GURO-786961 format. One record per residue: x, y, z of N, C-alpha, C in turn; residue number from 1. Coordinates in steps of 0.02 Angstrom, whole numbers, plus 50000, padded with zeros to 5 digits. Example, Ala and Ser with C-alpha at 12.3 -4.5 7.8 and 13.67 -1.06 7.14 Angstrom:
2
     n.x     n.y     n.z    ca.x    ca.y    ca.z     c.x     c.y     c.z   seq
   50660   49716   50390   50615   49775   50390   50660   49835   50390     1
   50642   49888   50354   50684   49947   50357   50645   50002   50394     2
# end
This chain:
263
     n.x     n.y     n.z    ca.x    ca.y    ca.z     c.x     c.y     c.z   seq
   50042   49940   50000   50000   50000   50000   50044   50062   50000     1
   50014   50120   50005   50050   50183   50004   50010   50232   50047     2
   50037   50290   50060   50004   50338   50105   49946   50373   50070     3
   49892   50383   50107   49834   50420   50082   49795   50446   50143     4
   49753   50495   50132   49711   50521   50185   49646   50481   50189     5
   49622   50470   50249   49558   50435   50260   49510   50482   50296     6
   49454   50496   50265   49403   50539   50295   49341   50496   50309     7
   49309   50507   50365   49248   50471   50382   49189   50519   50379     8
   49146   50511   50331   49089   50556   50321   49031   50536   50367     9
   48993   50587   50389   48935   50573   50432   48869   50589   50398    10
   48872   50613   50335   48811   50627   50297   48829   50626   50223    11
   48778   50621   50181   48791   50621   50109   48821   50688   50087    12
   48795   50743   50114   48821   50809   50097   48894   50815   50118    13
   48910   50790   50177   48978   50792   50202   49025   50750   50158    14
   49001   50691   50138   49041   50647   50095   49055   50681   50028    15
   49004   50711   49998   49012   50745   49933   49061   50802   49939    16
   49057   50839   49993   49103   50895   50003   49175   50871   50011    17
   49184   50818   50050   49251   50790   50059   49281   50764   49994    18
   49239   50732   49954   49263   50707   49889   49283   50765   49843    19
   49242   50817   49843   49258   50875   49801   49322   50910   49823    20
   49331   50914   49888   49390   50948   49915   49454   50908   49905    21
   49449   50842   49916   49509   50800   49914   49525   50772   49846    22
   49474   50767   49803   49485   50734   49739   49495   50660   49745    23
   49474   50632   49803   49484   50561   49816   49427   50517   49792    24
   49423   50457   49820   49372   50408   49800   49329   50390   49860    25
   49266   50373   49847   49221   50350   49899   49237   50277   49917    26
   49236   50261   49981   49249   50193   50005   49183   50165   50031    27
   49156   50116   49997   49094   50083   50019   49114   50020   50057    28
   49107   49961   50025   49129   49899   50057   49203   49886   50050    29
   49233   49915   49998   49305   49909   49988   49328   49844   49957    30
   49282   49800   49937   49301   49734   49913   49336   49737   49845    31
   49323   49789   49806   49358   49799   49742   49412   49852   49747    32
   49395   49908   49779   49441   49964   49781   49505   49948   49820    33
   49498   49918   49878   49558   49904   49920   49603   49854   49884    34
   49574   49804   49852   49614   49756   49814   49651   49791   49757    35
   49617   49836   49723   49650   49873   49668   49706   49917   49694    36
   49696   49946   49753   49749   49988   49783   49810   49946   49802    37
   49798   49887   49827   49854   49843   49845   49897   49825   49784    38
   49864   49819   49727   49900   49801   49666   49922   49862   49626    39
   49913   49922   49654   49932   49986   49623   49892   49999   49558    40
   49834   49967   49552   49791   49981   49496   49750   50043   49508    41
   49744   50062   49571   49712   50124   49591   49755   50156   49645    42
   49767   50222   49640   49809   50256   49688   49777   50323   49709    43
   49718   50321   49739   49687   50384   49760   49727   50417   49817    44
   49727   50483   49816   49763   50518   49869   49722   50522   49933    45
   49656   50507   49927   49613   50510   49986   49554   50463   49976    46
   49529   50436   50032   49469   50395   50033   49418   50427   50079    47
   49355   50425   50059   49301   50450   50101   49257   50391   50119    48
   49260   50372   50183   49224   50314   50209   49150   50330   50217    49
   49107   50291   50184   49035   50302   50186   48998   50260   50237    50
   49034   50218   50273   49001   50168   50316   48962   50197   50374    51
   48976   50260   50393   48941   50289   50450   48880   50330   50431    52
   48860   50328   50368   48804   50368   50345   48739   50327   50347    53
   48699   50339   50397   48638   50299   50408   48588   50305   50351    54
   48585   50364   50320   48536   50376   50267   48549   50335   50204    55
   48608   50305   50199   48625   50265   50141   48608   50191   50150    56
   48579   50174   50207   48567   50103   50222   48491   50090   50226    57
   48473   50027   50217   48404   50007   50227   48369   49981   50165    58
   48316   49943   50176   48276   49913   50123   48203   49927   50140    59
   48166   49950   50090   48095   49965   50102   48056   49957   50037    60
   47991   49947   50044   47947   49945   49986   47909   50010   49983    61
   47909   50041   49924   47873   50103   49913   47826   50094   49854    62
   47762   50081   49868   47714   50068   49815   47733   50006   49776    63
   47743   50013   49711   47761   49957   49667   47837   49952   49656    64
   47875   49983   49702   47947   49983   49695   47980   49958   49759    65
   48037   49924   49750   48080   49904   49804   48140   49951   49805    66
   48152   49984   49862   48206   50033   49867   48260   50007   49914    67
   48321   50006   49890   48378   49980   49929   48430   50035   49935    68
   48450   50051   49996   48501   50101   50008   48569   50079   49981    69
   48608   50128   49959   48672   50113   49925   48721   50074   49969    70
   48720   50086   50035   48767   50053   50079   48740   49989   50110    71
   48686   49963   50082   48658   49899   50105   48703   49842   50080    72
   48722   49799   50126   48768   49744   50110   48733   49689   50069    73
   48772   49653   50030   48744   49597   49991   48709   49547   50036    74
   48739   49532   50093   48710   49483   50139   48642   49507   50166    75
   48635   49572   50175   48572   49600   50199   48518   49594   50146    76
   48536   49605   50083   48488   49597   50029   48467   49524   50024    77
   48516   49479   50029   48501   49407   50023   48455   49382   50078    78
   48462   49411   50138   48423   49386   50196   48358   49423   50206    79
   48347   49478   50170   48289   49520   50182   48223   49488   50161    80
   48175   49485   50207   48109   49460   50191   48074   49506   50142    81
   48086   49571   50149   48056   49620   50103   48078   49607   50032    82
   48142   49593   50022   48168   49579   49955   48141   49512   49931    83
   48142   49461   49973   48118   49395   49953   48044   49396   49933    84
   48005   49437   49967   47933   49441   49950   47921   49481   49886    85
   47961   49534   49876   47950   49578   49818   47985   49553   49755    86
   48049   49539   49760   48089   49516   49702   48135   49460   49725    87
   48109   49399   49731   48151   49344   49756   48214   49332   49714    88
   48211   49348   49649   48270   49339   49606   48327   49384   49629    89
   48311   49442   49656   48363   49489   49678   48396   49463   49742    90
   48357   49433   49786   48385   49403   49847   48430   49344   49829    91
   48408   49303   49781   48449   49246   49759   48513   49269   49727    92
   48510   49322   49687   48570   49350   49655   48620   49371   49708    93
   48597   49408   49759   48641   49433   49812   48673   49375   49850    94
   48635   49322   49860   48661   49264   49897   48716   49229   49859    95
   48718   49237   49793   48769   49203   49753   48830   49245   49737    96
   48834   49305   49765   48892   49348   49751   48952   49327   49792    97
   49009   49317   49759   49073   49305   49793   49071   49252   49847    98
   49106   49267   49902   49107   49223   49960   49076   49259   50020    99
   49079   49228   50078   49046   49256   50137   49074   49325   50155   100
   49140   49333   50150   49169   49398   50167   49144   49453   50120   101
   49145   49438   50056   49121   49487   50006   49049   49505   50019   102
   49007   49455   50033   48936   49469   50045   48924   49509   50108   103
   48967   49502   50158   48958   49538   50221   48991   49607   50221   104
   49032   49621   50170   49065   49686   50166   49043   49726   50105   105
   49034   49693   50049   49016   49727   49988   48947   49757   49990   106
   48937   49812   49952   48873   49847   49952   48846   49854   49881   107
   48781   49863   49875   48751   49869   49809   48774   49933   49775   108
   48780   49988   49812   48803   50050   49783   48874   50046   49759   109
   48917   50014   49798   48987   50005   49778   48994   49963   49716   110
   48954   49911   49711   48956   49867   49653   48936   49905   49590   111
   48883   49945   49595   48859   49981   49536   48908   50037   49516   112
   48935   50072   49564   48982   50126   49549   49045   50098   49517   113
   49066   50038   49538   49126   50007   49510   49114   49979   49440   114
   49054   49952   49430   49034   49924   49365   49084   49876   49336   115
   49103   49826   49376   49147   49773   49351   49111   49737   49293   116
   49147   49719   49240   49115   49687   49183   49079   49622   49199   117
   49098   49589   49254   49068   49525   49271   49028   49527   49336   118
   49013   49587   49362   48974   49593   49423   48901   49573   49411   119
   48868   49550   49464   48800   49525   49457   48748   49581   49461   120
   48755   49627   49508   48704   49679   49518   48688   49720   49455   121
   48737   49739   49414   48720   49777   49354   48668   49742   49310   122
   48671   49675   49306   48623   49638   49266   48552   49645   49294   123
   48546   49643   49360   48481   49651   49392   48453   49721   49382   124
   48496   49771   49391   48476   49841   49384   48452   49855   49313   125
   48489   49829   49263   48472   49842   49193   48410   49803   49172   126
   48406   49740   49192   48349   49698   49171   48284   49721   49205   127
   48288   49744   49266   48228   49766   49301   48209   49838   49286   128
   48250   49872   49247   48235   49942   49230   48235   49986   49291   129
   48285   49975   49334   48288   50012   49397   48310   50085   49386   130
   48302   50125   49438   48324   50194   49438   48377   50204   49491   131
   48434   50232   49473   48487   50245   49521   48479   50317   49546   132
   48469   50324   49611   48462   50389   49642   48531   50411   49668   133
   48550   50472   49654   48613   50499   49679   48599   50562   49720   134
   48652   50592   49746   48644   50654   49784   48627   50714   49738   135
   48628   50702   49673   48615   50757   49626   48555   50746   49580   136
   48537   50682   49566   48486   50669   49515   48464   50596   49517   137
   48419   50578   49471   48398   50510   49460   48423   50488   49391   138
   48450   50427   49387   48478   50403   49324   48445   50336   49307   139
   48414   50332   49249   48384   50269   49226   48439   50218   49212   140
   48424   50156   49225   48473   50102   49215   48502   50102   49145   141
   48460   50115   49095   48483   50115   49026   48534   50170   49012   142
   48536   50221   49054   48583   50277   49044   48643   50274   49091   143
   48643   50225   49136   48694   50226   49190   48759   50191   49170   144
   48756   50134   49139   48816   50095   49124   48845   50116   49057   145
   48906   50142   49057   48936   50172   48998   48991   50130   48965   146
   49021   50083   49001   49076   50044   48974   49113   50009   49030   147
   49170   49979   49015   49208   49943   49065   49228   49989   49123   148
   49204   49973   49182   49217   50013   49243   49197   50086   49234   149
   49150   50099   49191   49130   50169   49177   49054   50176   49186   150
   49034   50228   49221   48963   50242   49231   48949   50316   49216   151
   48886   50335   49224   48866   50404   49212   48880   50449   49272   152
   48906   50422   49326   48920   50462   49386   48973   50515   49372   153
   48959   50576   49396   49007   50631   49390   49053   50632   49451   154
   49103   50673   49451   49147   50680   49509   49106   50703   49569   155
   49121   50673   49627   49088   50689   49690   49013   50673   49689   156
   48991   50634   49641   48920   50612   49639   48915   50543   49671   157
   48870   50536   49718   48864   50474   49757   48796   50440   49744   158
   48796   50375   49736   48734   50338   49734   48705   50337   49805   159
   48642   50354   49812   48610   50353   49878   48563   50293   49886   160
   48530   50273   49831   48485   50215   49834   48470   50191   49764   161
   48440   50133   49760   48418   50105   49696   48345   50085   49703   162
   48304   50106   49656   48233   50091   49656   48217   50041   49602   163
   48192   49982   49621   48176   49928   49574   48101   49921   49565   164
   48075   49929   49505   48005   49911   49493   47995   49837   49506   165
   47942   49819   49540   47930   49748   49556   47901   49713   49494   166
   47935   49662   49468   47914   49629   49406   47861   49575   49419   167
   47831   49553   49365   47785   49496   49369   47825   49432   49379   168
   47878   49426   49340   47922   49368   49344   47994   49391   49335   169
   48040   49356   49368   48111   49373   49359   48154   49316   49385   170
   48212   49308   49355   48260   49258   49379   48329   49275   49351   171
   48380   49253   49387   48450   49264   49366   48487   49198   49368   172
   48524   49185   49315   48565   49126   49312   48635   49146   49288   173
   48686   49118   49321   48754   49133   49298   48796   49070   49295   174
   48841   49071   49247   48892   49019   49240   48953   49045   49276   175
   48969   49016   49333   49019   49044   49379   49090   49027   49358   176
   49133   49078   49360   49204   49066   49355   49226   49043   49425   177
   49246   48979   49434   49252   48951   49501   49304   48984   49546   178
   49356   49013   49518   49407   49043   49561   49384   49109   49591   179
   49352   49151   49551   49332   49218   49574   49260   49222   49598   180
   49219   49174   49577   49146   49175   49590   49111   49229   49550   181
   49147   49265   49507   49114   49311   49461   49079   49272   49406   182
   49037   49305   49368   49001   49273   49314   49043   49270   49251   183
   49056   49209   49227   49084   49203   49159   49032   49228   49110   184
   48970   49209   49123   48911   49237   49090   48854   49234   49140   185
   48821   49290   49150   48762   49292   49193   48705   49326   49155   186
   48644   49299   49161   48587   49327   49125   48529   49337   49174   187
   48503   49398   49176   48445   49414   49217   48387   49428   49169   188
   48332   49391   49179   48272   49398   49138   48216   49425   49181   189
   48181   49476   49158   48126   49505   49195   48067   49518   49149   190
   48008   49501   49172   47946   49515   49137   47905   49562   49180   191
   47895   49623   49156   47859   49673   49195   47807   49708   49155   192
   47782   49763   49183   47729   49801   49150   47751   49828   49082   193
   47815   49842   49075   47840   49869   49013   47863   49817   48963   194
   47853   49753   48979   47874   49699   48934   47931   49659   48963   195
   47969   49626   48919   48024   49583   48940   48090   49619   48930   196
   48132   49615   48981   48200   49643   48978   48249   49588   48997   197
   48304   49585   48960   48356   49535   48972   48423   49570   48974   198
   48460   49561   49029   48525   49593   49036   48579   49539   49046   199
   48636   49551   49016   48691   49502   49016   48753   49534   49048   200
   48784   49498   49094   48847   49519   49124   48900   49466   49114   201
   48963   49486   49116   49018   49438   49110   49039   49422   49040   202
   48996   49436   48991   49010   49415   48923   49045   49468   48881   203
   49040   49531   48903   49066   49587   48864   49101   49637   48911   204
   49131   49689   48884   49165   49738   48927   49119   49772   48977   205
   49054   49772   48965   49007   49801   49012   48940   49764   49005   206
   48900   49769   49056   48833   49739   49054   48794   49768   48995   207
   48751   49727   48965   48712   49751   48908   48645   49714   48903   208
   48597   49745   48869   48533   49713   48856   48537   49670   48794   209
   48506   49612   48795   48507   49565   48739   48441   49572   48700   210
   48440   49615   48650   48379   49629   48612   48350   49567   48578   211
   48391   49524   48546   48362   49465   48514   48323   49421   48564   212
   48350   49414   48624   48315   49374   48675   48251   49409   48698   213
   48254   49475   48706   48194   49512   48726   48139   49505   48674   214
   48157   49510   48611   48107   49504   48558   48076   49434   48556   215
   48118   49383   48563   48093   49314   48562   48048   49300   48622   216
   48068   49323   48680   48029   49309   48741   47966   49351   48745   217
   47964   49408   48712   47903   49448   48709   47849   49411   48671   218
   47869   49372   48622   47821   49332   48583   47804   49266   48617   219
   47853   49237   48650   47843   49172   48681   47890   49166   48742   220
   47863   49180   48801   47904   49179   48862   47913   49106   48885   221
   47961   49074   48853   47974   49003   48869   48049   48989   48865   222
   48070   48937   48900   48140   48918   48900   48162   48898   48830   223
   48119   48864   48793   48137   48842   48725   48147   48901   48679   224
   48106   48952   48687   48113   49011   48644   48179   49046   48657   225
   48199   49049   48720   48263   49081   48737   48322   49041   48710   226
   48318   48975   48718   48374   48932   48698   48383   48932   48622   227
   48330   48946   48586   48334   48945   48513   48366   49007   48484   228
   48374   49059   48524   48403   49122   48500   48479   49114   48491   229
   48503   49134   48432   48575   49132   48419   48604   49202   48430   230
   48650   49207   48477   48679   49271   48495   48742   49284   48453   231
   48748   49344   48427   48807   49364   48388   48867   49370   48436   232
   48921   49337   48419   48981   49337   48462   49024   49399   48453   233
   49009   49441   48405   49050   49500   48393   49050   49546   48453   234
   49111   49565   48474   49117   49611   48531   49117   49578   48599   235
   49108   49513   48602   49108   49478   48667   49180   49464   48689   236
   49188   49452   48753   49254   49442   48783   49286   49377   48759   237
   49352   49379   48757   49391   49319   48742   49449   49315   48791   238
   49454   49260   48827   49510   49250   48874   49521   49176   48884   239
   49563   49158   48933   49578   49088   48943   49518   49047   48967   240
   49465   49081   48990   49406   49046   49014   49356   49031   48959   241
   49359   49067   48904   49310   49054   48852   49316   49102   48793   242
   49299   49077   48734   49300   49118   48673   49236   49158   48667   243
   49233   49207   48623   49171   49243   48611   49114   49197   48590   244
   49129   49147   48548   49077   49100   48526   49050   49060   48584   245
   49094   49040   48630   49073   49002   48689   49028   49045   48733   246
   49047   49107   48743   49006   49152   48784   48939   49165   48750   247
   48938   49173   48684   48876   49184   48649   48828   49125   48659   248
   48856   49065   48657   48815   49005   48669   48789   49004   48740   249
   48831   49023   48788   48811   49023   48858   48755   49073   48873   250
   48755   49128   48836   48702   49178   48848   48633   49148   48836   251
   48625   49112   48781   48561   49080   48767   48544   49026   48818   252
   48595   48988   48837   48584   48935   48886   48563   48963   48954   253
   48600   49014   48977   48583   49045   49042   48516   49080   49040   254
   48499   49111   48983   48434   49143   48976   48379   49091   48980   255
   48389   49035   48947   48340   48981   48949   48328   48957   49021   256
   48382   48948   49057   48376   48926   49127   48342   48978   49171   257
   48357   49042   49157   48325   49096   49194   48250   49097   49183   258
   48229   49090   49120   48158   49089   49104   48124   49030   49139   259
   48156   48972   49137   48128   48913   49171   48121   48926   49246   260
   48170   48958   49276   48168   48972   49347   48115   49025   49364   261
   48104   49072   49317   48055   49124   49330   47984   49095   49329   262
   47973   49040   49292   47908   49007   49291   47863   49034   49237   263
# end
């Protein structure tokens, strides 16, 4: 590691001011940022700890929406009766993130702000058509994810909560990379008032919606319909774990399993 300043914020306004003054980074659960700092992939001159901000925590239902505070831990989402009753697929997704330490330290806001190409939460946010609330504005899921580790967040802008419309049906399936527990390919399928949305993580530099699957499932919401869709491999990731063609095949397979799980 190296020397840096550590500030502990006691409110969202205080955190935003500290970030603006220091030019540093916000520290949520630290499961990605601290590891990156250890490897010198990130070298912020200051960190602003958000863990003491009560207004960033909590889970509640507001009308037809489920609202989760940005500093809510993965383990809390997984165990929440409110989440299980409203969007059981979201609770199941949280339960499958990383290992026990990651689930007890990592936060939904931190995961979204980091936007790892293989993170699970971005798929849920995009497929469910969620809204990301910040200290400055509201950002629709379709406008939030911009590219690899890139989001629409501006400097000193903090996620405060995420609002999920409650779907009719939803499920998430991922093909796990066994060493990291990240998704080699993960697919979240949701059927709601606005139709069918399908989001894919792990397969490309950033989470994305799979239009061919959405079109097929809008006509016939069945596992067979999803499995029959051929995904274009262009632009998909290639590494020692799988080729673009392999990932393209997995997208249809995981989507089919997700539809079957959604019922």
